[in-house]
N, C-alpha and C positions, 0 to 999 in steps of 0.2 A: 504493500500500500504506500502511496505517496504521502509523505508528511507535509510537503510544501509544493505548491504549484504557482508559478508566477507567469503571467501572460501580458506581453506588450507594456511593461511597467515603465513609466517615465516620471521624472520629477524636475520641476523648474522652480527656483526660488524667486526669480525676478520676472517670469513670464516671457523671457527672451532666450536665455541660455539654459541648456539641459544639464543638470548634475547627473542625471541618469536618463537613458534614452532607449525605449523599445526593448527592454530586457525580458527574456522569456527563458525559463528553465524549470526543472522539477527535481526533487530530491526524495529518495525512498526512505521509509522509516528505518531507524537504526543505523543510519549512515552518518559519518562525520565529513562535513564539507568545508573546505577552506576557500574563502574569497580573497584572492590575492591582487594587490594593486598598489601603485605608488600613491603618495599624498595627492589628493584632488581627483583620484580616479572614480570616485563615487561609491566606494565600498561602505563607508560609514552611513551615507544616505540610504543605501540599500538595506543595511541592518536596521536602521530606524524605521523605515517603511514596513518591514516585516514585523517589527515589534509594535507598530502602531503609534510611534512617537512623531511621525510625520504623515501628512496626508498626500497621497500621490496626485500628480497632475493628470495621469491617465493610466489605464491598465487595471489588472485584476490580481488579487492575492487570495489563495486558498490555503488554509491550514487544516490538514486531515480531512479534506473534502469539503470543508465549510468555507464559504466566501466571507472573508473578513474585510475586504476592501475592493470596491469597484466604483463606477460612476455614481451609483445610487446608495451604496452601503459603506459605512466606515465603523467598524467595531472598535470599541475603546481598548487600550492596552491591557487593562485588568481582566477583560473578558476574552482575550485571545488564547489564554493558557500557554503563554510563551514566557520563558524565563530569560532575563537579560543580565549578564555579568559585566559590569563596567571595567574599564581599563585600570582605574585606580582602586579597585576592589570594593570601595564604599562601605567598609565595615564600620559599625558604631564603636568608637574608641572607649566609651564608658561601659560597654557591655562585654561580658565574657564570651568565649567561643560558643559555649552552649546557648547563651542568651541571644547572640547574633544569629545562630542557626534557627532557633525557635521563634525568632521575631516574625509575627504575622500568623503563626499557627494558633488554632483555637482549641484543639484537642489532641490527646495522645502525644503531648510535647516530648516528654522524657523518652518514650519508646522510639519516636521518630529521630530525635537527636542522637540517641545512642546508636541507632542503626547507621545513620549517616557518618558519625564519627568513625565507626568501624570501616565503612566503605572508603573513607578518605585516609584511613590509616593514621588517625589522630585521637585514639581512644583516651590517651592520658593528658590531653590538652584542653579538656572542657572548661576548666576553671581559669584558664589563662586569658589575658587581655591581648588585643591586637598588637599592642606595642611590644609584647613579649614573643612575638612570632617572627619568623623569617618571611621574606617576600613570597616564597613558594608556599609556605603554610597559610599565609593570608589568602592566597589565590584559591587554595583548596577549600578553606572555610567559606569564602565567598560563593564558590560553586555549590557547596553543600547547602548553604542558606537558600539559594535559588532552587535547588532540587527538592528542598523540604516542601515546597508548594506544588509538587508533582506537575511540572509543565510538560506539555506535549513536545515542545521544541526548546532547546537550550541555545541561546545566542551569546557569543563571547566577543567582546570588543578588544582587539589587540591583546590577548591574554598573556603574552610572553614579553611584550615590549619593555616593561619596566624591570625585567630581571637581568642579572649579569649572565654572560655566556656560559659560565660553568653550571648554573642552575637550570638553564633553559632545557637542555636535552632530557635531564632526569624528570623535570616537571611535565614536559610534553608527554613522556611515556606514562607517568602516573595518571595524568588526566585521561589519556586514551584508555588505560586499563579500567579506570572508574566508569567511564562512559560506556564502554563495551560490556562491562560486567552487569550493569543495570539495564542495558539495552536502550539507552537514551539516544535520541536524534540530536545532532549538534551542528551548528554553523558557527564558524569563527572567522573574523577578518584579520588580515595580517599584511604587512608590507614585505615580510621575509619569507621567501619561498621555501627555505629550509624548515620553517614551522609546518608548512603544508605537507611537504614530502615526508616528514617524520611521522605524522599521526593521521592525516586525512585519508579518506577512502576516495575522494574526488576533489578536483580543484576547478574553481571558476576564476578566470583571469579577466580583470576589468581594466580598461584604459579609456580615459576621457569619457566616462559614463556609458561605455559600450562593453558588452560581453564579447571578448574576442576569442575565447575558447572555454569549453566545459568538457572535462575529460576525467576518466578514472586515473588514479595514480599510475597504474601499470601502462596506460596509454599516453602518459604525459609527453613523452618524447616522440611519439609516433605521428607521422603525417602532419607536421606543423607547417602551416602555410603563411600565417601572419608574420611579416618581416620583423616586427617588434619582438614577437615571441621567439623567433628563430635566433635573434641576437641574444636574448635573455637566456635561452636554453644552452647556447654555445658557451656563454660565460659561466653558467651554472655547472656544466660538465667540467670545464677547466678548473673551477674552484674546488669541485668535488675531488677531482684527480689530485690536486695539490694537497688537499686535506688528508686524503688516504696515503699519499706518499710521505707526508710529514709524520703521520701516526705510525706507519710501518718502519720508519727510520729511527724511531725512539728506542 
């Protein structure tokens, strides 16, 4: 079943220039999809449109078969059953890890929090405060807080950009394990293609508001026609070869 279907989606903030133009794609349930693009490519706009934080200028959005946005309908963010994890984690500094995760829950708080702490491998951190956590731990708590509300679709805004290089790879794999373990559908935006290649099932490449490629990870390098992508892929392969050579020579 498709968790997300987008048809001819466009967004203009000034009525003249398109931040996003005629975008169409779909994502199957249980998949992790990375939206990759440079600053100004439209990836943040796309995420906000899916979450319901922006109204599209044209096009349709369906979540789990239900229309949440078109020319006649606009469903509010809280009714879309979508969870959004912001780039800065947005944890409440005066609340403990347990209190942050349970924020917004009305029943079965203790049971739900204990289950999520186990899933994110932070069982012993429930009484700590955000200031006592590493960046990676804050990210996991932020995801757990969003998952506590049982969203159909999880959206992450540049989830690894604020972390140093040494933490990135480990956290990417941890998040992938959590998401796959619970069978969650997830979309995240990033400017770093290594983020996408490391954990995503498929990648959407955005440039100047246009989708220039949507492919599975295994087909990322196959039949690339777009000149911008050809150059990017060539550079990516060279960088990967350099990294492997450096690692092997240690």
